[in-house]
N, C-alpha and C positions, 0 to 999 in steps of 0.2 A: 205795193200790193198791200190790201188790208188784212186783218186777222181772219175773218171769214174766208176770205180768197185762199190763204194759206190752208185754212182747215180743210176746204174743199179738195185742195191738192193731195193733203194727206190721207183723205178718205178714199182716193183713188189707189187703191192698193190691192195686190193679189192675195193678200191673207184671207183665207177662204171664210172665215167666220164674219168677215165685212163684205168681201167681194160676192159672196153668195146670196145676199140680201137683195129681194126685189120688193118694190123698186129701190134702185140704188140709195145708199145714204148720202145725204148732202147736209151742208151746215144748216140749209133753211129747214130741211126736214126735222132735224134733231132739234132745232129751235122751235118748232111746231108741235112735234109730238112729245118732245121731253125724254122719252124712253123708247128704243127700238131693240127687239129681240135680235141677238146674233144668230147668224145661220148655223146654229148647232144641231147635231143630230138629234132626233126625237128621242124621249125618255125610253128605257133607261140610258143614259150616257154610257158609251164605251169608255172603259178603262181597263188596260192591261194587267192591274193588280188583282182583278177580280176574275180575270180569264184563265180556266183552268188549264188551257192549251198553251198559255204563254210561258217560255222558258226564259228565265232571267239570267244576266251574265255574272253568276257567281258560282261557288262550289256545288251548291245544291240545286241550283236551277229554280229555287223558290224566293218568294219576297219574304224575308226573315224578319218579321215582325214580332211574332210571339215566341219563337225559338231560333236562335242564331247558333248554329252548329260550331262556327270558327271560334267562338267564344266560351265553349264548354270547357276548355282546360284552364280558364280563367273564372270558372264559376259564375259566369254571367250569360250562359246561354238562354236563361230565361231572365228578363230584366228585374232588378231588385234595386232599391235605393242604396246609394254609396254615401258614407260619410264624408262631407266636405273635407278638404285637406287641412284647414286652419281654424274653423270656426270652434271657440271654447278652448283652444289649445294654448293660449297665451294669457298668463295673468296679467301682463301689462296691457294687452289690447284684447278684451274679453268679447267683444261684439264683431258680428259678420256684417261687413258693408255691402250695399246693394245699390247700384246706380241705375234704376229704371228710368226711363225716358218719359217726358211728358206727352200726354194724348195729342197735343196741338202743335206739336214740333215733329219734324222728320229729321232724326239724328239732330244736328246743330243748325239745320236750316229753318227758317222762319222764326229764329230767337231775336231778330232785329225788327219784325213786324208789330207794331203796336197792339194789333187786333189779337194776335195769337199769344203775345205777352201778357196781356190783359187777361185773357181766357185762362192762363197758365198760373195766374196768381200774383202777376205784375213783377215778382222777384223770386229768385230760387228759394228752395225750402228744403229742410232736413225733417223727415218724417219718424216718429217714434210711437212704438204701442203705448197707450195711456198708463198701463202699469208698469212698464219700464221706466217712463218718464218720473212717475211718482217716486219710485224707488232711488232715483237719481237726483231728486228735488228740482226737476226741470218743469217748466211752465210754458203753456201755449203762447206763442208769439215773441219769446224772448230769443236773443241771439246766442246761439250755440256754435261750438267749434268741434268739429270732427277730425280726428288726427290720428297718425301713426307714425312710424319712423321714416316714413318717405315724405310727408307733409301734412298740410292741414286745409280745412275749407271751413268758411264761417257764413253762417245763412241764419234766418229766422226759424224757429221751431214750429211745426204743425204735429198735433196728436192725431192718431189714426189708429183705429182698433185692426185695420186690414193689414197692418204692419206686423209680422210675427214678432214676439218677445224674444229679445236677443239679437235683432238686427237692427241695423241703422240705414235709412233710406235716404240718399242724397239725389235730388233730381238731376239726370243726365241731360246735355245738349246745351245749357246755358254758356254764354261766353264768360271767359274771366273776369271781365270788366264789370259783369253784372252780379258777382259775388262781393260780399263786404270784404272778404279777404281770401286768397288762395282759390283754388279750383277742386272739383271731385277728383280730375284727373292727376292731381298729385299724390293721391293716396291709394291709387291702384298700381299694379305691376306695371313697369315701362312697357314690357312686352311679354305676352306669354311665351313659355318654352319648355323644355324638357324639365326644368327643375320644379315645375308645377304640375307635371303629368305623371301618370302612373303606367303600369303594364297595359291596363286596358286601353287609355287614348294612344299610347304608343303602337298598339296592334291595330287599331283603327286606321291609323295615320299612315303605317307602312303598308296596308292593304290599298289605301287610297292612291299612294305613289306607285304600288305594283301595277294597278290598274291603268296606269298612264295618264292620270290626273295631274293638275299643277299643283306644286307644293304649297300655293297659298289657296286655301279652300274658297276664299271670297271672290277669286277670279272666276270660278265656275259656279257662279249664282248662289253661294252659300250652300252647295249641296252637302257639304260636310263641314260642321263648326269645330271639330276636334283641335284643340290646341290654340284656337283663336279667340275664345270669349272667356276661357278661365280666369283672365286676368280681372274680370269683373265680378266674380263669383268668389274667388279665394283670397280676398283682401281683409285681413282683420284690422280692427280700429278701436278707439274710444271715443267718448263724447263728453263734454262738460260746458258749462255755462261760459260764454266767451268773456274773457278778461284781457283788455289790451296791455296789461302789465306782464303778462306771460309771454316769454320769449319763444317764438317758433323753433321747432327742432332744428339744432344747428347744422344737421346733415342736408337741410333743405334749402335751396334758395327760392325765395318768395319773389316773384316778378308781379308787379301792380301796373296793369294797363292804365293809360292816361284816360 
């Protein structure tokens, strides 16, 4: 069968937003019209979170966005900014690592596609605020090494005012072989855990389990991120101009792919 024939089979679904469209959606109709409105209810769309008669499955029966009663004893009933666990608390590694992903990749997918690679700058990069780079004596385009006691990664440097001073941004998703040396994954936590969580995260996670959810939040469509992504936020690091004469941290085994 051809791809259009498979698409037509997929469109024969009982899913109401598609099944309720008249005339029915077909590959040829999509090809001709380009865009077809789903069989959604007329505006305003129904949402249970805006329905005062809706009772949610928690202690208060409310959607606790502005005020969470269960966090009152932790001083977080009303949301406030918490200080990151590690930023600025190490004289040896004074900067906060951030591993944000590329716009044209999906996690590490499409990192071998020449089109998306070109759109993403052709090679991995580390981004710094220009003021921070000036203090460190680093210039646009030169090779830099980001490192800590776990490992290191070597890329070209890009200066970008959108990167907050005090942070180091290494693009996420590229394959190890695409880096000059190392990889961003070397300098993050191996795995998030209770050593990097506080009472607030522990409370959310305990409630999550008590409600009968899976202990790995990603299994349930990322409905809760507690304990899963802190490894990408609480990693301290330092940065310097890359010098091949400097020996990598002896505690780290650097594996270079062919």
